[in-house]
Structures are given as structure tokens and as C-alpha cells.
N, C-alpha and C positions, 0 to 999 in steps of 0.2 A: 166110464161113465156112461150110463144108458138114459136117456131121457123120454118118457112117453109124453104125448101130446104137447109137444114142444110147438110154440105159437109161431107160425108162418102166413098171417093173413095178407091176401092180396088186395090193396085199397085200390078202390075207382076215384075215391074222394073222402074228406073228412069221414064222413057218416055212412059210407057205402062200402062196402066191404064184402069178399067172399071167405069165408072160414075156411082155417088151412091148418090142422094139426097132424104134426108128423112124427115120427120115432126117430133119434138120431143117436150115435154112438160117437162119444169122444174118446181118443187116446191121449189119457192126464200127461204121459210122458212128452208128449207134443206139445203141451203150453209154452208159448213163449212171448206173451206179452199180456199185459193188464192196462186197460184206460178207463179214466172216470171220465162220464158225459153227462155234461153239464146243461140242462135246457130252462134257461129263463123263462118265467111265467110271464106273459105281456109285456116284455122288454123291463121287467121287474129289476132293480138294482140288488133286490133282497132274496125273493122268493124264486125257487127252481126245483124242477124235479132232476132227480140225479139217478143215474144208472151205471152199471159195471159190463166191461165188455173184456171178455176173455178171448185170445187169440191165440190161434195153434198153426202150426206149422203146415198141416196136410188138412185142413178143413175150414169151412168159415166161422167167422168170430159168434162165441154164446154171448148172447146180452140177458142180463139179470133185471128185472126191474121189480121194486118195493111197491106195492100201490093198496089203495083202497079197494076192496071188492064191493062194486057197486052192484045191487041186483037189479032187477029190472023195474022202472019205475022211478029208481033212485037218481039222485043227481048229487054231484059232489059239491059241497061247501064248506069253509073253513069251521062253521058252527057245527055242523054234523060231524065233521072230523073230530072236533074236540070234544064231544058228548059221546064219543064210542058207539055211533050210528052204523059203522062199516067193521066188516071183517078184515085182517091184513091179509093180501094174498104177495104170492111171489109168482113172478112170471118169468118163465126161461123162454127167450124168443130169438129169432132170425133177425137181422140188420135190417133186410130188406122189408120186414115188417116194422119192428119199433121204431127204427131211424126214418124210414121212407114215411112212414105216416106223419110224424112231425115235419121232415124238412119240406116235402114235395106236397102234403095236402093241408098241414096245417100252417104251413109258412113259419115256423118258430126257427131261432136260433139255436144251434146246438154246437158245442165244443166237445171234443175229444181230448183228453190230457192224458198222453202216453205217462206211466208210473214207474219208477226207478225202485224195481223189485224182484226178487230172484224167485226162480221157478218154484222152490219149494215152499216160498210163502202163497205165491198165488195158486198153487195146488191146494192147500190147506184152507184159504179163504173159499174157493169155490166148494170144496168139500164140506164146509161148514155153512153154506147158503144152502147145499142142497140137504143136507142132514137136518136142518133146520125147515125148510120147504115140504120136506116128507111128516115132519112132526106137525104140521098143523092140521093134516088130517083128523087126526086122534085129539090132537089138543089146539084148538083155534085161538086165535089171540086178536083185540081188537086194533085196528089203526087208531091212531090218536095223532091229532094235526101238530102237536108240538113234539110231543114226547117220543112218539111211536110212528114217524114216516119215513119217506123213501131214504133220507138222508143219514137221521138218526139210527135207524137200524143197520144201515149199511156200517156206518161207524163202530157201532156196538160188535158187529161182527170182525170188523177189522181187529178190534183189540182183543178179540176171543183168540186169534191166533198170534199175536205180536208177542216178543218179550215184553216188550215195553209199552205200559198203556198209554196211549196218546191222550192231551187232555181236551178237554173241551174249550173250543173256541168259536168266535162268532161266524166262522165260516161252516160251521156245522150247524148252529142254529139258524142262519141265514146263507143257504146254499148257494145262491146267486157267485155269493163270494169265494165259493170251494175252491175254485180254481185259483185265485190268487193266495189262499191259503197253502194248498199244495205247492205253489210254486216258490213262495217265502219259507217253506221249509224243506226246499230242494227236494222235494219228491217228484217232481215233473222233470221228465226224461229229455234235456234241453239246456243248453249253456246260455239260452238267449235271455234277456231282462223280459219284466213280465208284459210290457207293454206287445213288444214282438212276439213274444211267445204266444199269446192271446190273440193275435192275428193269426199267427199260423196256425193253431190248433182251432180255429175256426172251421167247422166243416158244411154247413149250409149251402151258404152262396157258391164253393166250389161245386157241390155236390150238384146244384140245381143244373149248373152249366154243364157238367159232365155225363150227367144222367141223361141230356138229351141224345148224347152222342154214343152211347152205350148203356148198358144194362145199370140198375142203381148199384148194386152190389160191386161191379167193375169200377164204377165211377169211385168208391169209397177206398177200394184199392189202389186204385193209380194217385188218389190224394195222398195215403199212406206213403206208397212209394217216393212222392216226389218232395214230401214236405222237409226233408232234410235242406232244401235250399234256403237261401235266405228269403226274409217277409218282403223285402223290395222286389225280388222276383216274382212274387205271385201275381196273377193277372188281377 
């Protein structure tokens, strides 16, 4: 899969950045994992932004974020999103952009839940996302706060490639609860109970500490390779 204009911004602060769009090629036979990233909004127990992270054996993760496409001068609001004021956008980007912005500069809480899934499903999901993103060039769609947002859109893509359709639950409508929903359905790759799993798969606190010692991507890789330890051993 070749991606042109993969977003790889360099962030100096929450609002200061250097634009960087790159070309990148991914060998899909090297796909080896899928993680669901949940970013609660302002410590909300209900609202959150959700992204997907596709991991590969031989390259950095590829993140996909479904968002409201704001034009210059537009500001996001729930009301504007509910009244079809924004187009739907699919952002394909690097974790040193999409996660560093949220963790290092916005100070967001960020969870990354590894999903139990075979490679065939992960590849089918990525292809489905890419095909739909390409189709928006000729057939744009509106972002809608409740019906066509970051979580519901990714959920519908998942159902497109599953043999059995997943039912709607409050973890879809209230995405801050999505991690708990995935854990309850035994889709999170862990044997831990929910409380311990939630602690283990929280990225932001450890990433801020580790990023001071090395680069941001290196910090995330270290967290991934060490989180098989018990939560009680986490600093």
C-alpha cells in the first residue's frame, strides 16, 4: 500500500507546527497488530476521540483518524457537527505526529488497547479504510456529531469486514467507554481484569517520562515491549 501525503507534522506546541507530508509504502504481509487508541476529551467519562494504529514488523505504525475537516476560520463544536457544517476527513499519519500532539503538547490522557485479531482481518480493515478515504475525493461525506463521527465510522468499517455484525452498544455511542466494551467482549489482548488492563494500556504518563530520555517513537516502542509485565511493576 502506497500512501501519498502521509501526515508527519513536527509539533513545537499545541498550535505551532511544521507541516510535513511524506510518501510511504507498507507491505501488508508484514502487518502484525491492531491497536484501538482512545483519547478521552477533557477527562470526560463519555466523550473521546478514537483512532486505529496498524503495526508492522518492518516499519513504524500507521495511524488512521476519522475527523471533522475544518477549513480556515472554522472551529469545531457539537452543534456545528450535528448540523452538517463539516466534511468528513480520513487522516493517515505517523504516531510521532498524531500521538505526540496529544500526549506531549495537549497533555491528553491516551489509551492504546491491543486487539485480538488475525492478520487477514487487520489487512481487510486497512484496505476498507483506504478505499473509503480514496472515494471521498469524488464522493465527499459530511461529518455528523452522533451518527458519522470518529468512533461510529470506524465501527461501521469494522462491521464491513466481519463475518458477524457487532451490535451497537454504549461504548460506541460514548467512546470513552470503548476500552471497557472491548475488554468485556474479550477483544483486548490481555488476561488482566479491566482495572489492571486500563492502567497497563495507558500511554501518556510513561510516554512523557520516556520521551525525555529518547525520541518519542522510541519511547512508545519501549512501552510496547515492556507492558507484558504486571501493572504493579509499572513506575
